[in-house]
C-alpha positions as CSV (number, residue, x, y, z in Angstrom):
1,M,-47.9,-67.9,31.5
2,K,-50.2,-65.7,29.5
3,S,-52.4,-67.1,27.0
4,I,-52.4,-66.1,23.3
5,Q,-55.7,-64.3,23.9
6,D,-54.3,-62.3,26.8
7,R,-51.1,-61.4,24.8
8,K,-53.4,-60.3,21.9
9,K,-55.5,-58.1,24.1
10,E,-52.3,-56.5,25.5
11,L,-50.8,-55.9,22.0
12,D,-54.2,-54.5,20.8
13,K,-54.2,-52.2,23.7
14,R,-50.8,-51.0,23.1
15,L,-51.6,-50.7,19.3
16,A,-54.6,-48.5,20.2
17,E,-52.4,-46.2,22.4
18,V,-49.8,-45.8,19.6
19,R,-52.5,-45.0,17.2
20,K,-53.9,-42.4,19.7
21,R,-50.4,-40.8,19.9
22,I,-50.0,-40.8,16.0
23,D,-53.5,-39.2,15.7
24,A,-52.7,-36.5,18.3
25,T,-49.4,-35.9,16.5
26,G,-51.3,-35.4,13.2
27,K,-53.7,-33.0,14.7
28,E,-50.7,-31.0,16.2
29,R,-49.1,-30.9,12.7
30,D,-52.5,-29.6,11.4
31,V,-52.6,-26.9,14.1
32,Q,-49.0,-26.1,13.4
33,K,-49.6,-25.8,9.6
34,D,-52.6,-23.5,10.4
35,L,-50.6,-21.3,12.7
36,Q,-47.7,-21.0,10.1
37,A,-50.2,-20.0,7.4
38,K,-51.6,-17.3,9.7
39,V,-48.1,-16.0,10.7
40,A,-47.2,-15.8,6.9
41,T,-50.4,-13.9,6.2
42,I,-49.6,-11.4,9.1
43,D,-46.0,-11.1,8.0
44,R,-47.2,-10.2,4.4
45,Q,-49.7,-7.6,5.9
46,I,-46.8,-6.1,8.0
47,A,-44.5,-6.0,5.0
48,S,-47.3,-4.3,2.9
49,L,-48.0,-1.7,5.8
50,D,-44.3,-1.0,6.1
51,T,-44.1,-0.3,2.4
52,D,-47.2,2.0,2.6
53,I,-45.6,3.9,5.5
54,R,-42.4,4.4,3.8
55,Y,-44.1,5.5,0.6
56,S,-46.3,7.9,2.5
57,G,-43.3,9.3,4.2
58,E,-41.5,10.0,1.0
59,R,-44.6,11.7,-0.4
60,V,-44.9,13.9,2.5
61,K,-41.2,14.8,2.3
62,A,-41.5,15.5,-1.4
63,G,-44.6,17.6,-0.9
64,K,-43.0,19.7,1.9
65,K,-39.9,20.2,-0.3
66,A,-42.1,21.3,-3.1
67,Y,-44.0,23.6,-0.8
68,Q,-40.8,25.2,0.5
69,E,-39.5,25.7,-3.1
70,V,-42.5,27.6,-4.2
71,G,-41.0,30.8,-2.6
72,E,-38.0,30.4,-5.0
73,L,-40.3,30.9,-8.0
74,A,-40.8,34.6,-7.2
75,G,-39.2,36.7,-9.9
76,K,-38.7,33.8,-12.3
77,P,-40.7,33.5,-15.6
78,C,-43.9,31.5,-15.9
79,G,-43.3,28.4,-17.9
80,E,-46.5,29.1,-20.1
81,C,-46.6,32.9,-20.6
82,G,-43.1,34.1,-19.5
83,K,-44.4,36.7,-17.1
84,P,-42.3,36.9,-14.0
85,Y,-44.0,35.3,-10.9
86,H,-44.9,37.9,-8.2
87,E,-45.2,36.8,-4.6
88,N,-49.0,37.1,-4.7
89,D,-49.1,34.8,-7.8
90,L,-47.8,31.9,-5.8
91,E,-50.6,31.7,-3.2
92,D,-52.5,29.1,-5.2
93,A,-49.3,27.0,-5.8
94,R,-48.6,27.2,-2.0
95,A,-52.1,26.1,-1.1
96,L,-51.9,23.1,-3.5
97,R,-48.4,22.1,-2.4
98,K,-49.4,22.5,1.3
99,K,-52.4,20.2,0.7
100,V,-50.0,17.5,-0.9
101,A,-47.5,18.0,1.8
102,H,-50.1,17.2,4.4
103,G,-50.9,14.0,2.6
104,S,-54.2,15.2,1.1
105,R,-55.2,13.5,-2.1
106,R,-57.5,16.1,-3.3
């Protein structure tokens, strides 16, 4: 038969083991929370980049369309002076729209 002291030592040992497991679980939870926060940050960055890519693609498409439509202005009157556009008058507009179509901001 074990003495009370021996039983106490056994229980203290088991209690220490349980506390160790609880501490380890707490640390695992902390690591998990940290990883979840990092994943959420990366998800937000991906969403932002996806939006930027879509927006840039739309700008390029619009710029290309505007560039292609410049040729349709030949023979039509200028919005400011009323003089009909000649093919040679459209070179500056083509150059500007080509820049925009290629994504240049200047």
